[in-house]
C-alpha positions in Angstrom: 124.7 5.9 233.3 126.4 3.2 235.3 128.0 4.0 238.7 129.9 2.2 241.4 130.6 3.5 244.9 134.0 3.3 246.4 134.3 3.8 250.2 137.4 5.7 251.2 136.9 5.6 255.0 139.7 3.8 256.8 142.1 3.7 253.8 145.4 5.6 254.3 147.2 4.0 251.4 146.4 3.4 247.7 144.2 0.4 247.2 142.3 -1.6 244.6 138.9 -3.3 245.0 136.0 -4.8 242.9 133.0 -2.5 242.9 129.5 -3.6 242.0 128.0 -1.5 239.2 124.4 0.0 239.2 122.4 1.5 236.3 121.0 5.0 237.2 118.7 7.4 235.3 119.2 11.1 234.8 117.9 11.8 238.3 120.5 9.6 239.9 118.0 6.9 240.8 118.6 3.2 240.3 116.9 1.8 237.2 114.8 -1.3 238.0 114.9 -4.3 235.6 118.3 -3.4 234.0 121.1 -5.9 234.1 124.6 -4.4 233.9 127.3 -6.6 232.2 129.9 -6.8 233.5 128.2 -6.4 236.9 131.4 -5.1 238.6 134.6 -3.2 237.8 138.1 -3.4 239.2 139.0 0.0 240.6 142.4 1.3 241.6 142.4 4.3 244.0 145.4 6.6 244.4 145.0 8.8 247.5 146.5 12.2 247.0 147.7 14.3 250.0 147.6 18.0 250.3 144.7 18.4 247.9 141.4 20.2 248.7 138.0 19.9 247.1 135.8 22.8 246.0 132.4 23.2 244.2 132.6 25.7 241.4 130.3 26.9 238.6 130.7 25.5 235.1 131.4 28.4 232.7 130.5 27.6 229.0 133.0 29.1 226.5 131.3 29.8 223.2 133.2 29.9 219.9 132.3 31.7 216.7 130.6 30.6 213.5 126.9 31.4 214.3 125.1 31.9 210.9 124.1 35.4 209.9 120.7 36.3 211.2 120.9 34.2 214.4 121.9 35.0 217.9 122.5 33.1 221.1 119.8 33.3 223.8 120.4 31.6 227.1 123.2 29.2 227.7 122.9 26.7 230.6 125.2 24.1 231.9 124.1 20.7 233.3 125.3 20.3 235.9 125.5 24.0 236.8 128.2 23.3 239.5 130.8 20.6 239.7 133.4 19.4 242.2 137.0 20.0 241.5 140.1 18.9 243.4 143.6 20.3 243.4 146.3 22.1 245.4 144.8 24.8 247.8 146.9 27.6 246.3 145.3 26.9 242.8 141.7 26.2 244.0 141.6 29.3 246.2 141.7 31.4 243.1 139.0 29.5 241.2 135.2 30.2 241.4 134.4 28.6 238.0 135.8 26.2 235.5 135.7 26.7 231.8 134.5 24.3 229.1 136.5 23.7 226.0 135.5 26.2 223.3 132.0 25.3 221.9 131.7 25.7 218.1 128.6 27.5 217.0 129.2 26.6 213.3 126.0 26.3 211.4 123.7 26.3 214.5 120.2 27.5 213.6 118.2 25.9 216.4 118.5 25.4 220.1 120.9 22.6 220.8 122.4 20.5 223.6 126.2 19.9 223.3 128.2 17.4 225.4 131.5 19.2 226.0 134.7 18.5 227.9 135.8 20.7 230.8 139.1 22.5 230.5 140.5 22.5 234.1 143.8 24.4 234.8 147.0 22.3 235.3 146.9 20.3 238.6 143.1 20.4 238.9 141.0 17.3 238.5 137.2 17.2 238.0 134.7 14.5 239.1 133.1 14.4 235.7 135.2 15.5 232.7 132.2 16.4 230.5 129.0 18.4 230.9 126.0 19.1 228.8 125.5 22.7 227.6 122.0 23.8 226.5 122.5 26.6 223.9 119.4 28.6 222.9 119.6 29.8 219.3 117.1 32.3 218.0 116.6 34.3 214.8 117.6 38.0 215.2 114.5 40.2 215.1 114.3 42.1 211.9 114.5 45.8 212.6 112.4 47.7 210.1 112.4 51.5 210.1 108.9 52.7 209.7 109.0 55.8 207.5 105.8 57.8 207.5 105.1 60.1 204.6 102.7 62.9 204.9 101.1 64.5 201.9 99.6 68.0 201.8 
C-alpha cells in the first residue's frame, strides 16, 4: 500500500496540502528500495464538527450459494476492528459494522475475499474495504453403522 500522513493539529478550517507518499508492507512498515510515482498527492481536508470517532468490530455478512456437501468453518476479518466516525447519536448504538453480503457461490476451498464495508447513513470508515478469510470444509459424511447379529 501507499500512505501519506496529514497533520490536523492547529487547523480549524478546511485546508489542502501536498503530502509525500510512502510505500508500506502488510505490517505497516516502510518498504526500502521502492520508488513511488508520483511521490506526492494533493489532499483536501474537510473538517467536520460534532462528529465522534469509535473503534468497532468488523462483522462479515455471509450470503448463500455454498455448494452441497460443504460448510463454512471459521470466518475472520482483517482488520478485526476499524475506526468509524459519525454523529454521536448514531455511533453510540454501534458496536460493529457489517460488510456487504459476501457471496459463497461455488466456494469449495478456503478463500480470502476483499469486501466493502456497509456503514449506516452518516457514518464514515477509515478504510472502506477489508479482507475476509473464509474457511470452507467438506461436511463430514455421517454413516450409520448397522450391526447385524446372526444366531
